[in-house]
C-alpha positions as CSV (number, residue, x, y, z in Angstrom):
1,X,-19.7,-8.9,1.1
2,X,-19.6,-6.8,4.2
3,X,-16.8,-6.5,6.8
4,X,-17.0,-5.9,10.5
5,X,-15.4,-2.9,12.2
6,X,-12.8,-5.2,13.6
7,X,-11.9,-6.6,10.1
8,X,-11.7,-3.1,8.7
9,X,-9.5,-1.9,11.5
10,X,-7.2,-4.9,11.0
11,X,-6.9,-4.3,7.3
12,X,-6.1,-0.6,7.9
13,X,-3.4,-1.5,10.4
14,X,-1.1,-3.3,7.9
15,X,1.5,-0.9,6.6
16,X,2.4,-1.1,2.9
17,X,6.1,-2.0,3.4
18,X,5.2,-5.0,5.5
19,X,2.5,-6.1,3.1
20,X,4.8,-5.9,0.1
21,X,7.7,-7.6,1.8
22,X,5.3,-10.4,2.9
23,X,3.0,-10.9,-0.1
24,X,5.0,-9.4,-3.0
25,X,8.6,-9.7,-2.0
26,X,9.8,-9.6,-5.7
27,X,7.9,-6.4,-6.4
28,X,10.0,-3.9,-4.3
29,X,13.3,-2.1,-4.8
30,X,15.2,-0.2,-2.2
31,X,16.0,3.3,-3.6
32,X,17.4,5.0,-0.5
33,X,18.3,4.5,3.1
34,X,14.6,4.4,4.1
35,X,12.9,4.6,0.7
36,X,11.5,1.9,-1.6
37,X,9.6,1.8,-4.9
38,X,7.3,-0.8,-6.4
39,X,8.6,-2.5,-9.5
40,X,5.2,-2.8,-11.2
41,X,4.3,0.9,-10.4
42,X,7.7,2.6,-10.3
43,X,6.1,6.0,-9.5
44,X,4.9,4.6,-6.1
45,X,7.5,5.5,-3.5
46,X,7.3,4.2,0.1
47,X,9.0,6.1,2.9
48,X,8.4,7.0,6.5
49,X,5.3,4.9,6.9
50,X,3.5,6.3,3.9
51,X,3.4,5.9,0.2
52,X,2.9,8.4,-2.7
53,X,2.1,7.7,-6.4
54,X,4.0,10.5,-8.1
55,X,2.5,9.9,-11.6
56,X,-1.0,10.5,-10.3
57,X,-0.4,12.9,-7.3
58,X,-1.9,10.9,-4.5
59,X,-0.8,8.6,-1.7
60,X,-1.8,6.9,1.5
61,X,-0.6,5.4,4.7
62,X,-1.3,1.6,4.6
63,X,-1.6,-1.4,2.3
64,X,-5.4,-1.1,2.1
65,X,-5.1,2.4,0.7
66,X,-2.8,1.2,-2.0
67,X,-4.9,-1.9,-2.9
68,X,-7.9,0.3,-3.4
69,X,-6.3,3.3,-5.1
70,X,-3.6,1.7,-7.2
71,X,-4.7,-1.9,-7.7
72,X,-8.4,-0.9,-8.1
73,X,-9.6,-3.5,-5.6
74,X,-13.0,-3.1,-4.0
75,X,-13.4,-3.1,-0.2
76,X,-17.1,-2.6,0.6
77,X,-17.5,-1.0,4.0
78,X,-20.3,-1.6,6.4
């Protein structure tokens, strides 16, 4: 399956906090005034518009990054 440039741009525009609160509301815990962590991957911290997976030493800026890097989902680009 191929995606258009518009579809890729839309996917990259969804920030992780909005995605989790919308699609996985039971999978997030507030751990600070502006920080959250995932319940199923407690080393993933979300803060200031980005996320970081401390157990593996990498992070990203949006939901698409997390879905590819942490959830091992494929996203074939054009």
